[in-house]
Structure formats: structure tokens, C-alpha cells
C-alpha positions in Angstrom: 143.4 125.4 108.0 146.6 125.7 110.0 146.9 126.4 113.7 149.7 127.2 116.1 149.8 126.2 119.8 152.4 125.4 122.5 151.3 121.9 123.3 149.4 119.6 121.0 147.5 116.9 122.9 146.3 113.7 121.1 143.4 112.1 122.9 140.5 113.7 124.9 140.1 111.0 127.5 140.8 111.7 131.1 144.6 111.9 130.8 144.5 114.3 127.8 141.9 116.6 129.4 143.6 116.6 132.8 146.8 117.6 131.1 145.0 120.4 129.2 143.5 121.6 132.4 146.8 121.6 134.2 148.6 123.4 131.4 145.8 126.0 131.2 146.3 126.8 134.9 150.0 127.3 134.1 149.2 129.7 131.2 150.2 127.2 128.5 148.1 127.0 125.3 146.9 123.6 124.0 145.0 122.1 121.2 143.3 118.7 121.8 142.6 116.3 119.0 140.2 113.4 119.5 139.1 110.8 116.8 135.9 109.9 118.7 132.7 111.8 119.2 131.8 113.5 122.5 128.8 111.1 122.9 131.1 108.1 122.7 133.5 109.4 125.3 130.7 110.3 127.7 129.2 106.8 127.5 132.3 104.7 127.5 132.4 102.2 130.4 135.6 102.2 132.3 137.1 101.8 135.8 135.9 103.6 138.9 138.5 103.3 141.7 140.6 106.4 142.5 143.6 106.7 144.6 143.7 109.6 147.1 146.4 111.4 145.0 144.1 111.3 141.9 141.2 112.6 143.9 143.4 115.5 145.2 144.6 116.2 141.6 141.0 116.4 140.2 140.1 118.7 143.1 143.1 120.9 142.6 142.2 121.5 138.9 138.6 122.4 139.8 136.7 119.3 138.6 136.1 117.7 142.0 132.9 119.3 143.1 130.4 116.7 141.9 132.8 113.9 142.8 132.9 115.2 146.4 129.1 115.0 146.5 128.6 111.7 144.8 131.7 109.5 145.5 131.8 106.5 147.8 134.8 106.4 150.2 136.2 102.9 151.0 138.3 102.4 154.1 138.9 98.7 153.3 138.7 95.9 150.7 137.9 92.2 151.1 139.7 89.1 149.9 137.6 85.9 149.8 139.4 82.5 149.5 139.1 79.0 151.0 135.7 79.7 152.4 136.7 82.7 154.4 136.6 86.5 154.0 139.6 88.7 155.0 139.1 92.4 155.2 142.2 94.5 154.6 141.9 97.7 156.7 143.2 100.2 154.1 142.8 103.3 156.3 144.1 101.7 159.5 147.1 100.2 157.8 148.1 103.0 155.4 146.3 106.1 156.6 144.6 106.5 153.2 141.3 105.5 151.6 140.1 104.9 148.0 137.3 106.6 146.2 134.6 105.0 144.0 133.6 107.4 141.2 133.1 106.2 137.7 135.5 107.1 135.0 132.5 108.1 132.8 131.6 110.7 135.4 135.2 112.0 135.5 135.0 112.2 131.7 131.8 114.3 131.8 133.2 116.6 134.5 136.4 117.2 132.5 134.6 117.8 129.2 132.3 120.3 130.8 135.2 122.1 132.4 137.2 122.2 129.2 134.2 123.5 127.2 133.9 126.3 129.7 137.4 127.5 128.9 136.3 128.3 125.4 138.9 126.1 123.7 136.9 123.2 122.5 138.3 119.8 121.6 138.6 119.0 117.9 136.4 115.8 117.9 136.3 113.4 115.0 139.8 114.3 114.0 140.7 111.6 111.5 144.0 110.2 110.1 146.1 112.0 112.7 149.8 111.9 111.9 152.9 113.3 113.7 155.8 115.0 112.0 159.1 116.6 112.9 159.3 115.0 116.3 163.1 115.5 116.6 163.0 119.1 115.5 161.9 122.2 117.4 158.5 122.6 115.8 156.7 119.3 115.6 153.4 119.2 113.7 150.1 117.3 113.8 148.1 116.8 110.7 144.6 115.5 110.6 141.4 115.5 108.5 138.1 117.0 109.6 135.0 117.2 107.5 137.0 116.2 104.4 139.6 119.0 104.9 143.2 118.6 106.0 144.5 120.7 108.9 147.9 121.2 110.5 148.8 122.2 114.0 152.4 123.4 114.7 153.5 122.9 118.3 156.4 123.2 120.6 155.6 119.8 122.1 153.2 116.9 121.6 151.6 114.8 124.3 150.4 111.4 123.2 147.4 110.6 125.4 145.6 108.5 122.9 145.7 105.0 124.5 147.1 101.7 123.7 145.8 101.5 120.1 146.5 105.2 119.3 148.9 106.7 116.8 151.4 108.3 119.2 153.5 105.3 120.2 153.4 104.1 116.7 155.0 107.3 115.5 158.2 106.4 117.4 160.7 104.4 115.3 160.2 100.9 116.6 163.9 100.2 116.9 164.1 103.1 119.5 161.4 101.7 121.8 161.6 98.6 124.0 158.4 96.8 124.9 157.8 94.6 128.0 154.6 92.6 127.9 152.7 89.8 129.6 149.4 88.7 128.0 147.3 86.7 130.4 145.5 83.5 129.4 142.1 84.8 130.5 139.9 87.9 130.4 137.3 89.6 132.6 133.6 89.2 131.7 132.0 92.3 133.1 128.4 93.2 133.7 126.9 96.6 134.7 123.5 96.6 136.4 121.2 99.0 138.2 121.3 96.9 141.4 122.6 97.7 144.8 126.1 96.5 145.7 126.3 93.2 147.4 128.8 94.6 149.9 129.8 98.1 151.1 133.4 97.4 150.0 134.9 95.5 147.0 135.2 91.7 147.3 138.0 90.0 145.4 137.2 86.3 145.3 139.7 83.5 144.6 137.6 80.4 143.8 138.4 77.0 142.2 136.1 77.9 139.3 138.0 81.2 138.7 138.3 84.7 140.0 135.3 87.0 140.7 135.1 90.7 141.7 132.1 92.5 143.2 132.4 96.3 142.9 130.1 99.2 142.2 129.7 102.7 140.7 127.2 104.0 143.2 124.8 102.6 145.9 122.3 101.8 143.1 124.7 100.7 140.3 126.9 97.6 140.5 129.8 96.2 138.4 130.7 92.6 138.6 133.4 90.5 136.9 134.1 86.9 136.2 137.4 85.4 135.1 136.8 83.7 131.7 139.0 82.3 128.9 140.7 84.9 126.8 138.7 83.9 123.7 135.3 83.9 125.5 132.3 85.1 123.4 130.1 87.5 125.4 127.1 86.3 123.3 127.4 82.9 125.1 126.6 84.6 128.4 123.0 85.4 129.2 122.3 87.5 132.3 121.0 84.4 134.1 124.1 82.4 133.3 126.3 85.3 134.6 124.5 85.7 137.9 124.4 82.0 138.5 128.1 81.7 138.0 128.9 84.8 140.1 126.9 83.2 143.0 129.0 80.1 142.8 132.3 82.0 143.1 131.6 84.5 145.9 131.1 83.8 149.6 127.8 82.2 150.5 126.5 85.1 152.6 127.3 87.5 149.7 125.6 85.2 147.2 122.5 85.1 149.5 122.5 89.0 149.6 123.1 89.5 145.8 120.4 91.4 144.0 120.3 90.5 140.3 118.8 92.4 137.4 119.1 93.0 133.7 122.5 94.1 132.4 123.1 97.6 131.1 126.4 96.6 129.5 128.2 93.3 129.2 131.7 92.8 127.7 134.9 90.7 127.9 138.1 92.6 128.5 141.5 90.9 127.9 144.2 91.2 130.6 147.6 92.5 129.7 150.7 93.9 131.4 152.5 96.2 129.0 155.2 98.9 129.2 156.9 100.8 126.4 160.2 102.5 127.2 161.2 105.3 126.9 158.1 107.5 127.1 159.7 110.3 125.2 161.0 110.7 121.6 162.2 114.2 120.7 159.3 116.5 121.3 156.8 113.7 121.8 155.8 112.6 125.3 153.7 109.5 125.9 151.2 109.4 128.8 148.7 106.8 130.2 147.7 103.8 128.1 149.8 105.0 125.2 152.8 103.9 127.2 151.6 101.3 129.6 148.7 98.9 130.4 148.1 97.2 133.7 145.7 94.3 134.4 142.6 95.9 136.2 143.1 93.7 139.3 145.2 96.5 141.0 142.9 99.4 139.8 145.9 101.4 138.7 145.2 102.3 135.0 143.6 105.7 135.4 145.6 106.5 138.5 148.9 105.9 136.6 147.7 108.1 133.7 146.9 110.9 136.1 150.4 110.7 137.7 152.0 110.8 134.2 150.2 114.0 133.2 150.9 115.5 136.6 154.6 115.0 136.0 154.4 116.1 132.4 152.6 119.3 133.3 155.2 120.1 135.9 158.0 119.6 133.4 156.3 121.8 130.7 155.5 124.5 133.2 159.2 124.6 134.3 160.3 124.9 130.7 157.9 127.7 129.8 158.5 129.6 133.1 162.3 129.5 133.2 163.6 127.5 130.3 164.5 124.5 132.4 164.8 121.2 130.6 165.8 118.9 133.4 162.2 117.8 134.2 161.5 117.2 130.6 164.7 115.2 130.3 163.8 113.2 133.4 160.1 112.7 132.6 160.3 109.1 131.3 162.5 107.8 134.2 160.3 109.6 136.7 157.1 108.1 135.3 158.6 104.6 134.8 159.8 104.4 138.4 156.1 104.7 139.5 154.8 102.6 136.7 156.9 99.6 137.4 155.9 99.5 141.0 152.3 99.6 140.0 153.0 96.9 137.4 154.5 94.7 140.0 151.6 95.1 142.3 149.0 94.6 139.6 150.8 91.4 138.4 151.1 90.2 142.0 147.4 90.8 142.7 146.5 89.0 139.5 148.6 86.0 140.4 147.2 86.0 143.9 143.5 86.0 143.0 143.2 84.2 139.7 143.2 80.6 138.6 145.8 80.1 135.9 144.9 77.2 133.6 148.6 76.2 133.3 149.3 76.3 137.0 150.8 73.1 138.5 149.5 71.5 141.8 152.6 73.0 143.5 151.8 76.5 142.2 148.1 76.2 143.4 149.3 75.2 146.9 151.8 78.0 147.0 149.1 80.5 146.1 146.9 79.1 148.9 149.8 79.4 151.3 150.4 83.1 150.3 146.8 83.9 150.9 147.0 82.2 154.3 150.2 84.1 155.1 148.5 87.5 154.3 145.6 86.5 156.6 148.1 86.0 159.5 150.5 88.8 158.9 149.9 92.5 159.6 153.1 93.3 157.7 151.8 91.5 154.6 148.4 93.3 154.9 150.2 96.6 155.3 152.2 96.1 152.1 149.0 95.2 150.2 147.2 98.3 151.6 150.1 100.7 150.9 150.2 99.5 147.2 146.4 99.4 146.8 145.8 103.0 148.0 148.7 104.3 145.9 152.4 104.8 146.6 153.6 108.3 147.4 154.7 110.5 144.4 158.5 110.6 143.9 
């Protein structure tokens, strides 16, 4: 079966569905292809810290009602190091706050809103391939229930993540990759326990980094820095909680409520950018084009910014034939992406213990933390980046 649409979107994660929603509001037709099942997407455990700009975007497209009721608003964030706790006053220093609202909840809200439009996602679309990207009628082919289908489009948006097919469809000699793979990962645990603190705690400890965060006032998410090849099977719940208590401040460890894990996994850390984010009629967005270490909480927020820019460019094209925003899409996104990459890389270097670090580098890291503690200017810089830089 063949279809015709204006914009074909690969990937029904948050970036793909936010884009579809934005384009629908501009009167632009879309078809969304997704290789996973709806149940998988709804249950996928992901990040939960939103910049103010992302919250405003979700509200603007009509999927912010439940978020407004259930979210946690954080005015600050804590750094723990050298036996002390330093609170960064995000609101006081930047005028902005951050929101805690799980990505799984955003996914559910977006899926419900998209279903209500009457244009369902094509789930379990297998063997998706892209064709004719440098022509004026690119095509998407896929298999569904044993049959081949084709979608003819004006444009294709690749929102299918780091391991998706979109970036791979660009001739590799035309794309430049910048990458930093870190020598450690994050062992994460999700539990139905109250948060240990009302704001996040980033802990730099001699045994390794730890992070205490949450999804709600009754569900917590905690992380430990572990080796990149760590086997999650080696970590019982008891071992995890014992190690977390060693790495966080004593008063936090004393207040920590433990419980059985709902989910436990090890995530590798990587900084990755592919340039440019456009090839002919294909535009990359989100993790298809860039990955940040989670230390700066920028992944979903960058993806939301990408599709915001892309929707503006496509709306200008369909409204008045303008191509300047489409032509400038990659540079506009990359300007924001590289600033977020710098901050995420810096936060990772500030808070983690690198196994290859020399004694000099460890002392320099301690000095930088001490400098931040004594400098309002340094704290302001951290706050401005953490809450999200203004849109260009």
C-alpha cells in the first residue's frame, strides 16, 4: 500500500511526536513510522528533567495539562564534594527553574494527544529504508504485517535515535562525526521510595560519582558511576544501596529510604555530534544527530529545541515558499547543541572520577569545585547553562 504525505517522520519518541504535533498545528500533514510497539514506548525508562523552554513548548502544543498538575519544580540543585554540600540557587541566579516530570509520562501524553488527532502512528514498521533524498519526492519504504509499503513525502525527519536508520542513510563521506566515549557508565536504579532530598544531589566522591534524583515524591531514581563494562547482574539491590550511602553526604545517607528496585540498568556515557544535520530532503533531529552525557540533563531538551526549529522552517516553507530557515536548520541547531555539549562535558569532568586522571588533574578538579563554591559568577554560569540557554 502506498501513501502520500508532506512530512514523513521516522520515530515516535518525544521528538517525533512533538514535531508531528507542531506540524499539525501549522496545517502540515505527517506520517509517523515507529519500529517499536506502543507498549514498549510507554514503559521505556528515560530522563526526567525539563528546561523551562521545553515545558513551555509542551504547554504550547496542548500536552502540558497533566504535567502542570504532577510536575515537581526545582529552584536549585546541590553539588556534594569534599565533605560539604553546595546549593546552586538556579532561580536566584538565572531567573529560571527546572521541572521534574518523567519522559515516560511525556511519551504517554504525546501518544494520547496524537491518537486523538485521528492520524495514528504506524507501529512495528520494520526494515524502514530511505530513498531519493536529494530529489524533490523522497520516499520511505517499510514492511508491516508481511507487506511492503511506501510513503512519498516532500521532506523526511529522522527522529529515530542514535541507532536508527536515518543518519545511516546519509553517505558517510558527507557527514563528520565528533565523539568522546567515557571510560565509565551510570548504574541506575528506580524504586518506589521517597526522594532523599527535595532537589537533586550531584556527588563527587573518591569512590566515584553518584546522583540522587526523582520522578515524583514517591518514586526515586539514583545513579552510581561504574566501569563501562560493568555487568548489572553483579549488583544486588543491597549492594547498590550500600554503595550509594558511601558516596553521598552523611546526612543524606542517614535519611535515605531504600526498597526493591523496579528497574536497574547500566547506561554508557558518550558525547557525540554528527554534522551536518541535513542531507537533501532529510533532516536529523534529537539523538539521531547528537548524544550528550546525562550529567547536564540536556538530551530531551536538545531534541525538543531541534524539532521546534525544524517545525518553524517547514511552516515557513509551506506558508510562503521560504527556504532560508530550512537551509539554516543545521547551523541553527548546532549552535545550541555545541553549547550544551560543552556544558555536559564540563559537568561530567567536574563531578566524576576518571580512572586515568593524574594526581595533578584530581587536585585541579578539587580546586575548580572550591572556586565554584566561592564565586557567584561561577555559580551563575553553572545555573544559566543548567536551566537552559536562550533560544537563538
